[in-house]
gemmi code that builds the backbone of each chain (N, CA, C; Angstrom):
import gemmi

chains = {
    "A": [
        ("MET", (98.350, 73.661, 108.341), (97.109, 74.033, 107.632), (97.360, 75.167, 106.640)),
        ("VAL", (98.113, 76.146, 107.138), (98.406, 77.299, 106.279), (99.191, 76.845, 105.054)),
        ("GLN", (100.127, 75.904, 105.318), (100.955, 75.425, 104.203), (100.103, 74.689, 103.168)),
        ("ILE", (99.186, 73.843, 103.665), (98.313, 73.105, 102.747), (97.479, 74.079, 101.909)),
        ("ALA", (96.953, 75.100, 102.575), (96.161, 76.108, 101.851), (97.011, 76.767, 100.774)),
        ("GLY", (98.287, 77.015, 101.100), (99.199, 77.632, 100.139), (99.412, 76.760, 98.911)),
        ("VAL", (99.503, 75.446, 99.143), (99.693, 74.506, 98.037), (98.482, 74.537, 97.101)),
        ("TYR", (97.295, 74.510, 97.693), (96.074, 74.564, 96.882), (95.994, 75.861, 96.086)),
        ("MET", (96.419, 76.954, 96.745), (96.385, 78.259, 96.098), (97.276, 78.245, 94.848)),
        ("TRP", (98.454, 77.649, 95.007), (99.370, 77.556, 93.860), (98.807, 76.657, 92.773)),
        ("LEU", (98.263, 75.519, 93.197), (97.680, 74.596, 92.213), (96.567, 75.271, 91.426)),
        ("ALA", (95.684, 75.956, 92.154), (94.564, 76.632, 91.496), (95.076, 77.702, 90.533)),
        ("GLY", (96.088, 78.452, 90.986), (96.650, 79.515, 90.150), (97.280, 78.969, 88.883)),
        ("ILE", (98.086, 77.904, 89.041), (98.770, 77.335, 87.876), (97.755, 76.726, 86.909)),
        ("LEU", (96.818, 75.965, 87.471), (95.820, 75.303, 86.625), (94.990, 76.321, 85.837)),
        ("SER", (94.568, 77.386, 86.522), (93.752, 78.343, 85.771), (94.593, 79.132, 84.793)),
        ("GLY", (95.879, 79.327, 85.117), (96.782, 79.955, 84.142), (96.905, 79.103, 82.889)),
        ("ILE", (97.081, 77.793, 83.089), (97.224, 76.871, 81.948), (95.963, 76.894, 81.087)),
        ("ILE", (94.833, 76.673, 81.734), (93.580, 76.578, 80.991), (93.212, 77.920, 80.368)),
        ("GLY", (93.497, 78.990, 81.094), (93.217, 80.322, 80.564), (94.041, 80.615, 79.323)),
        ("ALA", (95.311, 80.243, 79.368), (96.204, 80.517, 78.235), (95.820, 79.704, 77.009)),
        ("MET", (95.128, 78.577, 77.250), (94.683, 77.767, 76.126), (93.392, 78.316, 75.533)),
        ("GLY", (92.828, 79.303, 76.186), (91.596, 79.902, 75.688), (90.386, 79.029, 75.905)),
        ("ILE", (90.399, 78.231, 76.996), (89.196, 77.465, 77.291), (88.629, 77.844, 78.652)),
        ("GLY", (88.843, 79.088, 79.053), (88.130, 79.552, 80.234), (88.759, 79.188, 81.563)),
        ("GLY", (89.999, 79.600, 81.750), (90.661, 79.354, 83.026), (89.979, 80.091, 84.158)),
        ("GLY", (89.278, 81.159, 83.807), (88.595, 81.952, 84.814), (87.702, 81.110, 85.670)),
        ("GLY", (86.992, 80.200, 85.028), (86.124, 79.308, 85.775), (86.865, 78.618, 86.899)),
        ("VAL", (88.059, 78.134, 86.603), (88.815, 77.333, 87.567), (89.145, 78.125, 88.829)),
        ("LEU", (89.631, 79.341, 88.657), (90.016, 80.132, 89.830), (88.783, 80.523, 90.653)),
        ("ILE", (87.711, 80.879, 89.994), (86.496, 81.243, 90.732), (85.958, 80.030, 91.483)),
        ("ILE", (86.009, 78.864, 90.845), (85.575, 77.634, 91.502), (86.401, 77.411, 92.774)),
        ("TYR", (87.719, 77.549, 92.654), (88.584, 77.380, 93.826), (88.244, 78.409, 94.911)),
        ("LEU", (88.144, 79.669, 94.505), (87.944, 80.744, 95.479), (86.628, 80.587, 96.234)),
        ("THR", (85.572, 80.223, 95.528), (84.270, 80.150, 96.199), (84.084, 78.813, 96.917)),
        ("LEU", (84.489, 77.711, 96.287), (84.252, 76.396, 96.910), (85.258, 76.087, 98.005)),
        ("MET", (86.521, 76.452, 97.810), (87.552, 76.048, 98.770), (88.027, 77.170, 99.676)),
        ("ALA", (88.142, 78.379, 99.154), (88.690, 79.460, 99.958), (87.596, 80.309, 100.631)),
        ("GLY", (86.337, 79.996, 100.326), (85.232, 80.686, 100.984), (85.120, 82.170, 100.662)),
        ("VAL", (85.541, 82.546, 99.475), (85.467, 83.954, 99.070), (84.074, 84.233, 98.492)),
        ("ASP", (83.570, 85.419, 98.745), (82.290, 85.878, 98.202), (82.307, 85.867, 96.664)),
        ("GLN", (81.176, 85.501, 96.053), (81.119, 85.348, 94.594), (81.626, 86.581, 93.828)),
        ("MET", (81.160, 87.759, 94.229), (81.558, 88.971, 93.489), (83.052, 89.248, 93.621)),
        ("THR", (83.571, 89.049, 94.848), (85.000, 89.274, 95.052), (85.815, 88.258, 94.257)),
        ("ALA", (85.341, 86.993, 94.255), (86.022, 85.955, 93.482), (86.085, 86.348, 92.012)),
        ("GLN", (84.995, 86.879, 91.512), (84.954, 87.307, 90.111), (85.947, 88.446, 89.856)),
        ("GLY", (86.000, 89.383, 90.806), (86.935, 90.502, 90.677), (88.376, 90.025, 90.706)),
        ("ILE", (88.682, 89.099, 91.641), (90.032, 88.549, 91.727), (90.393, 87.883, 90.411)),
        ("ASN", (89.456, 87.110, 89.889), (89.728, 86.398, 88.644), (90.005, 87.353, 87.485)),
        ("LEU", (89.250, 88.432, 87.425), (89.468, 89.402, 86.341), (90.869, 89.990, 86.426)),
        ("LEU", (91.271, 90.389, 87.638), (92.611, 90.953, 87.816), (93.677, 89.908, 87.514)),
        ("PHE", (93.433, 88.706, 88.001), (94.359, 87.592, 87.815), (94.609, 87.312, 86.339)),
        ("PHE", (93.544, 87.403, 85.570), (93.658, 86.990, 84.175), (94.442, 87.984, 83.311)),
        ("ILE", (94.541, 89.230, 83.750), (95.209, 90.233, 82.919), (96.671, 89.860, 82.613)),
        ("PRO", (97.532, 89.639, 83.638), (98.914, 89.249, 83.306), (99.000, 87.898, 82.592)),
        ("CYS", (98.125, 86.965, 82.968), (98.125, 85.660, 82.287), (97.860, 85.838, 80.801)),
        ("ALA", (96.893, 86.678, 80.485), (96.517, 86.893, 79.089), (97.641, 87.572, 78.320)),
        ("VAL", (98.336, 88.501, 78.976), (99.446, 89.181, 78.298), (100.518, 88.162, 77.907)),
        ("ILE", (100.867, 87.292, 78.854), (101.882, 86.264, 78.586), (101.433, 85.347, 77.451)),
        ("ALA", (100.217, 84.860, 77.554), (99.694, 83.936, 76.544), (99.659, 84.602, 75.165)),
        ("LEU", (99.292, 85.881, 75.180), (99.153, 86.616, 73.927), (100.493, 86.752, 73.210)),
        ("VAL", (101.531, 87.027, 73.980), (102.877, 87.151, 73.392), (103.254, 85.835, 72.711)),
        ("ILE", (103.031, 84.716, 73.422), (103.399, 83.404, 72.864), (102.557, 83.072, 71.631)),
        ("HIS", (101.244, 83.313, 71.737), (100.367, 82.985, 70.610), (100.652, 83.860, 69.389)),
        ("SER", (100.953, 85.121, 69.611), (101.146, 85.995, 68.446), (102.472, 85.668, 67.754)),
        ("ARG", (103.455, 85.182, 68.505), (104.698, 84.719, 67.870), (104.426, 83.546, 66.948)),
        ("LYS", (103.463, 82.712, 67.330), (103.124, 81.557, 66.498), (102.094, 81.912, 65.440)),
        ("LYS", (101.764, 83.193, 65.378), (100.814, 83.706, 64.392), (99.456, 83.007, 64.470)),
        ("LEU", (99.025, 82.741, 65.686), (97.741, 82.057, 65.859), (96.582, 83.033, 66.025)),
        ("ILE", (96.901, 84.330, 66.136), (95.841, 85.297, 66.428), (95.315, 85.950, 65.147)),
        ("VAL", (94.000, 85.878, 64.977), (93.363, 86.471, 63.796), (92.884, 87.869, 64.196)),
        ("TRP", (93.758, 88.851, 64.009), (93.468, 90.201, 64.518), (92.255, 90.833, 63.836)),
        ("ARG", (92.074, 90.542, 62.535), (90.968, 91.197, 61.820), (89.617, 90.745, 62.375)),
        ("LEU", (89.579, 89.571, 63.022), (88.349, 89.159, 63.695), (88.286, 89.741, 65.100)),
        ("ALA", (89.446, 89.844, 65.743), (89.485, 90.264, 67.153), (89.061, 91.727, 67.335)),
        ("PHE", (89.554, 92.615, 66.481), (89.329, 94.048, 66.711), (87.858, 94.458, 66.781)),
        ("PRO", (87.054, 94.103, 65.756), (85.642, 94.516, 65.870), (84.935, 93.863, 67.054)),
        ("MET", (85.370, 92.650, 67.415), (84.723, 91.973, 68.531), (85.090, 92.607, 69.870)),
        ("ILE", (86.279, 93.201, 69.932), (86.665, 93.907, 71.159), (85.717, 95.085, 71.388)),
        ("LEU", (85.421, 95.812, 70.322), (84.530, 96.977, 70.451), (83.157, 96.562, 70.973)),
        ("GLY", (82.591, 95.516, 70.353), (81.300, 95.018, 70.808), (81.374, 94.534, 72.243)),
        ("GLY", (82.470, 93.863, 72.553), (82.643, 93.302, 73.892), (82.680, 94.355, 74.981)),
        ("LEU", (83.323, 95.481, 74.703), (83.434, 96.531, 75.718), (82.056, 97.064, 76.119)),
        ("VAL", (81.172, 97.174, 75.131), (79.798, 97.609, 75.424), (79.140, 96.599, 76.372)),
        ("GLY", (79.317, 95.313, 76.025), (78.738, 94.263, 76.843), (79.260, 94.264, 78.272)),
        ("VAL", (80.553, 94.525, 78.434), (81.167, 94.539, 79.765), (80.478, 95.557, 80.669)),
        ("ALA", (80.257, 96.741, 80.136), (79.649, 97.803, 80.941), (78.276, 97.360, 81.447)),
        ("VAL", (77.481, 96.770, 80.548), (76.148, 96.308, 80.937), (76.259, 95.144, 81.939)),
        ("GLY", (77.169, 94.233, 81.668), (77.328, 93.049, 82.517), (77.774, 93.387, 83.922)),
        ("ALA", (78.769, 94.251, 84.043), (79.286, 94.591, 85.369), (78.222, 95.337, 86.175)),
        ("TYR", (77.434, 96.155, 85.485), (76.362, 96.876, 86.158), (75.289, 95.902, 86.641)),
        ("SER", (74.939, 94.928, 85.783), (73.926, 93.935, 86.152), (74.384, 93.100, 87.344)),
        ("ALA", (75.683, 92.774, 87.394), (76.211, 91.977, 88.506), (75.962, 92.680, 89.826)),
        ("GLN", (76.133, 93.991, 89.812), (75.877, 94.809, 91.009), (74.437, 94.662, 91.469)),
        ("LEU", (73.519, 94.711, 90.502), (72.093, 94.675, 90.811), (71.679, 93.297, 91.334)),
        ("ILE", (72.240, 92.250, 90.740), (71.790, 90.890, 91.026), (72.211, 90.417, 92.422)),
        ("GLY", (73.441, 90.731, 92.811), (73.916, 90.315, 94.127), (74.559, 88.944, 94.110)),
        ("PRO", (75.443, 88.659, 95.109), (76.316, 87.491, 95.072), (75.604, 86.128, 95.055)),
        ("ASN", (74.503, 85.964, 95.793), (73.882, 84.632, 95.873), (73.302, 84.184, 94.548)),
        ("MET", (72.484, 85.060, 93.980), (71.873, 84.761, 92.690), (72.964, 84.617, 91.616)),
        ("LEU", (73.974, 85.458, 91.739), (75.076, 85.432, 90.779), (75.779, 84.073, 90.805)),
        ("GLY", (75.916, 83.515, 92.014), (76.529, 82.195, 92.161), (75.744, 81.136, 91.410)),
        ("LYS", (74.413, 81.215, 91.516), (73.558, 80.248, 90.812), (73.688, 80.410, 89.298)),
        ("ILE", (73.674, 81.653, 88.848), (73.810, 81.896, 87.410), (75.143, 81.350, 86.924)),
        ("PHE", (76.184, 81.576, 87.728), (77.513, 81.096, 87.363), (77.535, 79.570, 87.244)),
        ("SER", (76.929, 78.876, 88.229), (76.879, 77.403, 88.181), (76.146, 76.927, 86.940)),
        ("ALA", (74.999, 77.531, 86.686), (74.201, 77.126, 85.529), (74.985, 77.332, 84.241)),
        ("PHE", (75.727, 78.434, 84.183), (76.530, 78.734, 83.004), (77.612, 77.670, 82.795)),
        ("LEU", (78.265, 77.275, 83.894), (79.306, 76.236, 83.801), (78.723, 74.935, 83.259)),
        ("ILE", (77.579, 74.531, 83.825), (76.970, 73.261, 83.413), (76.566, 73.321, 81.938)),
        ("PHE", (75.980, 74.435, 81.551), (75.538, 74.613, 80.167), (76.714, 74.513, 79.186)),
        ("ILE", (77.762, 75.279, 79.473), (78.937, 75.276, 78.585), (79.566, 73.884, 78.536)),
        ("GLY", (79.642, 73.238, 79.706), (80.246, 71.910, 79.773), (79.485, 70.901, 78.941)),
        ("LEU", (78.172, 70.880, 79.086), (77.351, 69.924, 78.341), (77.465, 70.182, 76.843)),
        ("ARG", (77.496, 71.450, 76.477), (77.605, 71.796, 75.057), (78.904, 71.284, 74.460)),
        ("GLN", (79.982, 71.481, 75.208), (81.292, 71.007, 74.754), (81.309, 69.491, 74.641)),
        ("LEU", (80.723, 68.841, 75.641), (80.783, 67.380, 75.729), (80.025, 66.735, 74.579)),
        ("PHE", (78.864, 67.321, 74.243), (78.021, 66.687, 73.245), (78.065, 67.369, 71.883)),
        ("ALA", (79.073, 68.233, 71.679), (79.234, 68.848, 70.360), (79.461, 67.732, 69.344)),
        ("ARG", (78.682, 67.756, 68.258), (78.803, 66.673, 67.283), (80.055, 66.834, 66.444)),
        ("LYS", (80.637, 65.712, 66.113), (81.873, 65.734, 65.332), (81.632, 66.379, 63.968)),
        ("LYS", (80.441, 66.112, 63.402), (80.104, 66.630, 62.086), (80.188, 68.160, 62.060)),
        ("ASP", (79.665, 68.779, 63.130), (79.681, 70.237, 63.203), (81.102, 70.774, 63.150)),
        ("ARG", (81.965, 70.105, 63.920), (83.340, 70.581, 63.998), (84.033, 70.482, 62.653)),
        ("GLU", (83.762, 69.355, 61.948), (84.420, 69.203, 60.657), (83.943, 70.245, 59.658)),
        ("SER", (82.661, 70.548, 59.697), (82.147, 71.534, 58.747), (82.712, 72.920, 59.052)),
        ("ILE", (82.970, 73.194, 60.328), (83.579, 74.469, 60.690), (84.985, 74.546, 60.102)),
        ("LYS", (85.720, 73.433, 60.249), (87.088, 73.424, 59.726), (87.097, 73.615, 58.209)),
        ("LYS", (86.155, 72.945, 57.533), (86.077, 73.060, 56.086), (85.801, 74.500, 55.661)),
        ("SER", (84.815, 75.095, 56.303), (84.379, 76.420, 55.871), (85.440, 77.481, 56.157)),
        ("SER", (86.363, 77.167, 57.061), (87.349, 78.181, 57.396), (88.502, 78.203, 56.399)),
        ("ARG", (88.522, 77.211, 55.504), (89.623, 77.207, 54.541), (89.433, 78.190, 53.422)),
    ],
    "B": [
        ("MET", (81.229, 82.062, 43.215), (81.453, 81.752, 44.639), (80.998, 82.893, 45.555)),
        ("THR", (80.186, 83.799, 44.964), (79.761, 84.921, 45.815), (78.880, 84.452, 46.960)),
        ("GLY", (78.144, 83.355, 46.719), (77.260, 82.825, 47.753), (78.018, 82.502, 49.021)),
        ("VAL", (79.147, 81.873, 48.874), (79.986, 81.522, 50.028), (80.391, 82.778, 50.779)),
        ("LYS", (80.741, 83.797, 49.997), (81.193, 85.040, 50.618), (80.107, 85.675, 51.459)),
        ("ILE", (78.882, 85.659, 50.912), (77.770, 86.263, 51.654), (77.549, 85.536, 52.973)),
        ("ILE", (77.583, 84.191, 52.902), (77.413, 83.425, 54.132), (78.493, 83.785, 55.139)),
        ("ASN", (79.744, 83.883, 54.652), (80.825, 84.221, 55.567), (80.633, 85.579, 56.220)),
        ("THR", (80.166, 86.548, 55.416), (79.941, 87.875, 55.973), (78.861, 87.832, 57.037)),
        ("GLN", (77.807, 87.042, 56.749), (76.740, 86.917, 57.750), (77.255, 86.288, 59.028)),
        ("LYS", (78.097, 85.278, 58.875), (78.659, 84.622, 60.055), (79.525, 85.589, 60.845)),
        ("LYS", (80.228, 86.438, 60.117), (81.059, 87.422, 60.811), (80.200, 88.428, 61.558)),
        ("ARG", (79.119, 88.854, 60.912), (78.207, 89.777, 61.590), (77.666, 89.161, 62.858)),
        ("PHE", (77.331, 87.867, 62.752), (76.838, 87.125, 63.909), (77.877, 87.143, 65.029)),
        ("ALA", (79.140, 86.963, 64.646), (80.223, 86.969, 65.635), (80.377, 88.348, 66.270)),
        ("TYR", (80.233, 89.400, 65.450), (80.373, 90.750, 65.991), (79.262, 91.054, 66.995)),
        ("LEU", (78.035, 90.640, 66.631), (76.922, 90.841, 67.561), (77.135, 90.010, 68.826)),
        ("GLY", (77.597, 88.779, 68.619), (77.838, 87.882, 69.743), (78.875, 88.426, 70.704)),
        ("SER", (79.785, 89.242, 70.183), (80.848, 89.760, 71.043), (80.283, 90.648, 72.157)),
        ("VAL", (79.131, 91.257, 71.917), (78.489, 92.045, 72.980), (78.112, 91.110, 74.132)),
        ("LEU", (77.626, 89.924, 73.774), (77.270, 88.928, 74.786), (78.525, 88.425, 75.516)),
        ("VAL", (79.617, 88.269, 74.773), (80.891, 87.864, 75.386), (81.266, 88.871, 76.480)),
        ("GLY", (81.174, 90.147, 76.140), (81.482, 91.194, 77.107), (80.526, 91.177, 78.279)),
        ("PHE", (79.256, 90.938, 77.984), (78.236, 90.913, 79.037), (78.555, 89.812, 80.055)),
        ("ILE", (78.862, 88.606, 79.555), (79.211, 87.487, 80.435), (80.460, 87.817, 81.241)),
        ("ASN", (81.443, 88.423, 80.581), (82.685, 88.786, 81.245), (82.430, 89.773, 82.397)),
        ("GLY", (81.600, 90.750, 82.151), (81.291, 91.727, 83.190), (80.402, 91.159, 84.280)),
        ("LEU", (79.462, 90.297, 83.877), (78.486, 89.748, 84.832), (79.109, 88.669, 85.704)),
        ("LEU", (79.843, 87.751, 85.087), (80.326, 86.571, 85.807), (81.835, 86.594, 86.072)),
        ("GLY", (82.520, 87.608, 85.568), (83.949, 87.732, 85.836), (84.781, 86.644, 85.189)),
        ("ALA", (84.174, 85.897, 84.288), (84.853, 84.789, 83.603), (83.932, 84.271, 82.525)),
        ("GLY", (84.452, 83.359, 81.731), (83.555, 82.629, 80.838), (83.287, 83.285, 79.505)),
        ("GLY", (83.725, 84.530, 79.356), (83.548, 85.164, 78.057), (84.288, 84.403, 76.969)),
        ("GLY", (85.444, 83.890, 77.337), (86.274, 83.158, 76.384), (85.599, 81.908, 75.854)),
        ("MET", (84.866, 81.229, 76.757), (84.190, 79.993, 76.355), (83.166, 80.273, 75.262)),
        ("LEU", (82.624, 81.472, 75.302), (81.640, 81.862, 74.300), (82.339, 82.409, 73.051)),
        ("ALA", (83.475, 83.066, 73.284), (84.195, 83.688, 72.172), (84.756, 82.637, 71.218)),
        ("VAL", (85.198, 81.500, 71.765), (85.814, 80.466, 70.910), (84.850, 79.950, 69.840)),
        ("PRO", (83.643, 79.478, 70.209), (82.730, 79.043, 69.143), (82.341, 80.158, 68.176)),
        ("LEU", (82.222, 81.383, 68.667), (81.895, 82.510, 67.771), (83.003, 82.710, 66.740)),
        ("LEU", (84.239, 82.667, 67.211), (85.378, 82.857, 66.307), (85.465, 81.720, 65.293)),
        ("GLU", (85.127, 80.510, 65.744), (85.137, 79.375, 64.822), (84.073, 79.554, 63.747)),
        ("LYS", (82.906, 80.031, 64.149), (81.835, 80.279, 63.185), (82.249, 81.347, 62.185)),
        ("ALA", (83.035, 82.326, 62.655), (83.455, 83.412, 61.775), (84.617, 83.002, 60.879)),
        ("GLY", (85.071, 81.751, 61.013), (86.059, 81.261, 60.066), (87.422, 80.900, 60.635)),
        ("ALA", (87.634, 81.075, 61.936), (88.937, 80.724, 62.509), (88.994, 79.225, 62.760)),
        ("GLN", (90.174, 78.637, 62.607), (90.340, 77.235, 62.965), (90.427, 77.134, 64.481)),
        ("GLN", (90.306, 75.890, 64.989), (90.141, 75.764, 66.434), (91.267, 76.423, 67.245)),
        ("LYS", (92.506, 76.132, 66.889), (93.608, 76.706, 67.676), (93.691, 78.218, 67.521)),
        ("GLN", (93.419, 78.694, 66.297), (93.362, 80.150, 66.081), (92.278, 80.764, 66.947)),
        ("ALA", (91.135, 80.076, 67.012), (90.010, 80.606, 67.780), (90.371, 80.703, 69.258)),
        ("HIS", (91.032, 79.671, 69.771), (91.423, 79.696, 71.181), (92.403, 80.833, 71.447)),
        ("ALA", (93.390, 80.994, 70.562), (94.385, 82.046, 70.746), (93.760, 83.429, 70.589)),
        ("THR", (92.909, 83.583, 69.569), (92.297, 84.886, 69.303), (91.339, 85.283, 70.418)),
        ("SER", (90.709, 84.279, 71.040), (89.780, 84.600, 72.123), (90.508, 85.351, 73.238)),
        ("ILE", (91.783, 85.055, 73.436), (92.537, 85.745, 74.487), (92.802, 87.200, 74.099)),
        ("ALA", (93.093, 87.426, 72.820), (93.282, 88.794, 72.340), (92.007, 89.617, 72.535)),
        ("LEU", (90.877, 88.927, 72.425), (89.584, 89.589, 72.607), (89.285, 89.816, 74.089)),
        ("ILE", (89.570, 88.802, 74.910), (89.199, 88.857, 76.322), (90.072, 89.822, 77.125)),
        ("LEU", (91.343, 89.946, 76.742), (92.249, 90.797, 77.538), (91.739, 92.230, 77.740)),
        ("PRO", (91.428, 92.957, 76.669), (90.908, 94.316, 76.908), (89.588, 94.324, 77.675)),
        ("LEU", (88.761, 93.296, 77.457), (87.484, 93.225, 78.181), (87.732, 93.020, 79.671)),
        ("CYS", (88.705, 92.150, 79.999), (89.063, 91.899, 81.393), (89.572, 93.174, 82.064)),
        ("ILE", (90.387, 93.926, 81.336), (90.940, 95.155, 81.913), (89.806, 96.115, 82.256)),
        ("PHE", (88.883, 96.268, 81.323), (87.750, 97.169, 81.545), (86.874, 96.659, 82.689)),
        ("SER", (86.565, 95.374, 82.649), (85.730, 94.760, 83.668), (86.355, 94.892, 85.059)),
        ("ALA", (87.646, 94.564, 85.152), (88.358, 94.622, 86.430), (88.347, 96.050, 86.972)),
        ("THR", (88.510, 97.025, 86.074), (88.484, 98.423, 86.494), (87.133, 98.766, 87.123)),
        ("LEU", (86.051, 98.291, 86.489), (84.718, 98.559, 87.031), (84.538, 97.893, 88.404)),
        ("TYR", (85.023, 96.660, 88.550), (84.934, 95.968, 89.844), (85.734, 96.715, 90.907)),
        ("LEU", (86.905, 97.242, 90.528), (87.730, 97.999, 91.477), (87.016, 99.277, 91.892)),
        ("ILE", (86.450, 99.970, 90.918), (85.748, 101.222, 91.208), (84.565, 100.966, 92.139)),
        ("ASN", (83.858, 99.854, 91.879), (82.686, 99.538, 92.707), (83.059, 98.972, 94.072)),
        ("GLY", (84.353, 98.779, 94.315), (84.803, 98.296, 95.611), (84.513, 96.835, 95.869)),
        ("LYS", (84.318, 96.046, 94.794), (84.036, 94.616, 94.972), (85.315, 93.829, 95.214)),
        ("VAL", (86.442, 94.401, 94.884), (87.714, 93.688, 94.986), (88.830, 94.726, 95.122)),
        ("THR", (89.945, 94.333, 95.744), (91.114, 95.219, 95.786), (92.288, 94.510, 95.104)),
        ("LEU", (93.264, 95.300, 94.721), (94.434, 94.720, 94.050), (95.127, 93.694, 94.944)),
        ("SER", (95.144, 93.975, 96.270), (95.857, 93.059, 97.163), (95.134, 91.719, 97.312)),
        ("ASP", (93.825, 91.683, 97.035), (93.109, 90.397, 97.042), (93.681, 89.452, 95.984)),
        ("ALA", (94.091, 90.017, 94.877), (94.449, 89.202, 93.716), (95.936, 88.896, 93.620)),
        ("VAL", (96.742, 89.736, 94.262), (98.181, 89.704, 93.980), (98.824, 88.352, 94.320)),
        ("GLY", (98.324, 87.668, 95.345), (98.887, 86.384, 95.763), (98.782, 85.296, 94.708)),
        ("TYR", (97.822, 85.436, 93.805), (97.599, 84.388, 92.807), (98.398, 84.607, 91.525)),
        ("LEU", (98.976, 85.793, 91.413), (99.608, 86.142, 90.143), (100.825, 85.288, 89.771)),
        ("PRO", (101.757, 85.032, 90.703), (102.923, 84.227, 90.287), (102.522, 82.861, 89.745)),
        ("ALA", (101.622, 82.183, 90.445), (101.175, 80.866, 90.001), (100.503, 80.965, 88.637)),
        ("GLY", (99.712, 82.010, 88.455), (99.019, 82.196, 87.184), (99.992, 82.401, 86.039)),
        ("ALA", (101.058, 83.154, 86.307), (102.051, 83.421, 85.268), (102.728, 82.126, 84.829)),
        ("VAL", (103.079, 81.288, 85.799), (103.690, 79.990, 85.478), (102.729, 79.167, 84.619)),
        ("GLY", (101.487, 79.117, 85.064), (100.476, 78.352, 84.339), (100.254, 78.866, 82.926)),
        ("ALA", (100.273, 80.185, 82.785), (100.016, 80.777, 81.466), (101.081, 80.364, 80.460)),
        ("VAL", (102.330, 80.329, 80.901), (103.414, 79.923, 80.001), (103.218, 78.459, 79.591)),
        ("ILE", (102.961, 77.597, 80.586), (102.756, 76.175, 80.285), (101.588, 76.003, 79.314)),
        ("GLY", (100.485, 76.659, 79.619), (99.275, 76.506, 78.815), (99.451, 76.978, 77.383)),
        ("ALA", (100.108, 78.130, 77.232), (100.284, 78.686, 75.893), (101.191, 77.789, 75.053)),
        ("LEU", (102.191, 77.187, 75.696), (103.085, 76.290, 74.956), (102.398, 74.964, 74.637)),
        ("LEU", (101.529, 74.520, 75.547), (100.815, 73.260, 75.350), (99.807, 73.338, 74.217)),
        ("LEU", (99.204, 74.514, 74.035), (98.078, 74.654, 73.098), (98.406, 74.109, 71.723)),
        ("SER", (99.615, 74.366, 71.239), (99.930, 73.916, 69.885), (100.311, 72.433, 69.845)),
        ("ARG", (100.334, 71.769, 70.997), (100.734, 70.362, 70.999), (99.620, 69.382, 71.329)),
        ("ILE", (98.648, 69.867, 72.104), (97.657, 68.933, 72.626), (96.545, 68.687, 71.600)),
        ("LYS", (95.931, 67.514, 71.687), (94.865, 67.163, 70.745), (93.577, 67.916, 71.061)),
        ("ASP", (92.982, 68.473, 70.022), (91.802, 69.313, 70.199), (90.662, 68.633, 70.949)),
        ("SER", (90.327, 67.401, 70.516), (89.154, 66.748, 71.088), (89.367, 66.429, 72.567)),
        ("TRP", (90.584, 66.066, 72.932), (90.907, 65.794, 74.331), (90.672, 67.019, 75.194)),
        ("LEU", (91.191, 68.122, 74.677), (91.075, 69.406, 75.361), (89.623, 69.694, 75.733)),
        ("ARG", (88.756, 69.491, 74.770), (87.342, 69.778, 74.978), (86.727, 68.874, 76.038)),
        ("LYS", (86.948, 67.575, 75.897), (86.256, 66.611, 76.757), (86.689, 66.736, 78.227)),
        ("ILE", (87.999, 66.822, 78.446), (88.493, 66.903, 79.823), (87.933, 68.148, 80.496)),
        ("PHE", (88.022, 69.247, 79.775), (87.561, 70.497, 80.352), (86.052, 70.493, 80.572)),
        ("ALA", (85.327, 69.920, 79.628), (83.867, 69.852, 79.755), (83.476, 69.107, 81.025)),
        ("LEU", (84.086, 67.957, 81.258), (83.760, 67.171, 82.451), (84.073, 67.961, 83.721)),
        ("PHE", (85.215, 68.616, 83.704), (85.622, 69.374, 84.880), (84.623, 70.485, 85.224)),
        ("ILE", (84.210, 71.246, 84.236), (83.328, 72.371, 84.576), (81.909, 71.915, 84.903)),
        ("ILE", (81.460, 70.802, 84.318), (80.133, 70.293, 84.685), (80.142, 69.904, 86.169)),
        ("TRP", (81.166, 69.174, 86.552), (81.308, 68.743, 87.942), (81.348, 69.958, 88.888)),
        ("SER", (82.116, 70.975, 88.498), (82.223, 72.169, 89.338), (80.905, 72.914, 89.408)),
        ("GLY", (80.223, 73.008, 88.275), (78.957, 73.715, 88.228), (77.940, 73.075, 89.158)),
        ("VAL", (77.888, 71.751, 89.139), (76.972, 71.037, 90.014), (77.316, 71.296, 91.478)),
        ("ARG", (78.615, 71.246, 91.798), (79.026, 71.495, 93.182), (78.713, 72.920, 93.624)),
        ("MET", (78.908, 73.863, 92.735), (78.646, 75.263, 93.105), (77.155, 75.519, 93.299)),
        ("TRP", (76.347, 74.846, 92.484), (74.909, 75.036, 92.611), (74.416, 74.587, 93.990)),
        ("PHE", (74.936, 73.445, 94.457), (74.466, 72.885, 95.729), (75.318, 73.324, 96.913)),
        ("ARG", (76.094, 74.354, 96.741), (76.980, 74.824, 97.790), (76.180, 75.256, 99.024)),
    ],
}
model = gemmi.Model(1)
for chain_id, residues in chains.items():
    chain = gemmi.Chain(chain_id)
    for i, (resn, *xyz) in enumerate(residues, 1):
        res = gemmi.Residue()
        res.name, res.seqid = resn, gemmi.SeqId(i, " ")
        for name, pos in zip(("N", "CA", "C"), xyz):
            atom = gemmi.Atom()
            atom.name, atom.element = name, gemmi.Element(name[0])
            atom.pos, atom.b_iso = gemmi.Position(*pos), 0.0
            res.add_atom(atom)
        chain.add_residue(res)
    model.add_chain(chain)
structure = gemmi.Structure()
structure.add_model(model)
structure.setup_entities()
């Protein structure tokens, strides 16, 4: 049993590393594993995922920046805005509590998934055009 | 062509404002900021692969800050996470190398189906 659990742990880790490095939200994958399969509390799962993602992001960043895929002039101002948001978000998570947080997390996954699935092709092409 | 420029600046402003929401989601849900950052970056003018790569540059400092707050609040310890790190590192290398090879539309659809399914399961947990 312990061995099987270990295999799942590795699978979840590798899968979320892959998806995370692609910039499509690997965090979701590890939290899904931790809460659905490993029985970890929602807040702790979120904390584990945040810590987990730091080394993954460093590795991915090195590879992506070598390929010159990173648009730093867009990233820098967004980092500043993001840090403000983090402080508010982490504080709100404390107030909300794990059960409600789990529901919000599920709803967020479904919302993002549906949006991705039904994104119109026309929109994507116009984005590509305007970026030239 | 000044009209185009004005629109682009507005889109960038929108992305900068949106980044606060990216951080909020990251702090609140411990994940998912990237999913929001990618469309924002695309709106601000990045191509899809650039947007995916740049989202990581954006999320990394946010994750560090967020994780620090979770540690301070005692919601998680370093030893809780350490077991997952080797697997994550392997995955990160594979994923980063795959990004420049895989087809964009495939990436979206497979992942979309996966998270919808997970979201439904988590809701009814």
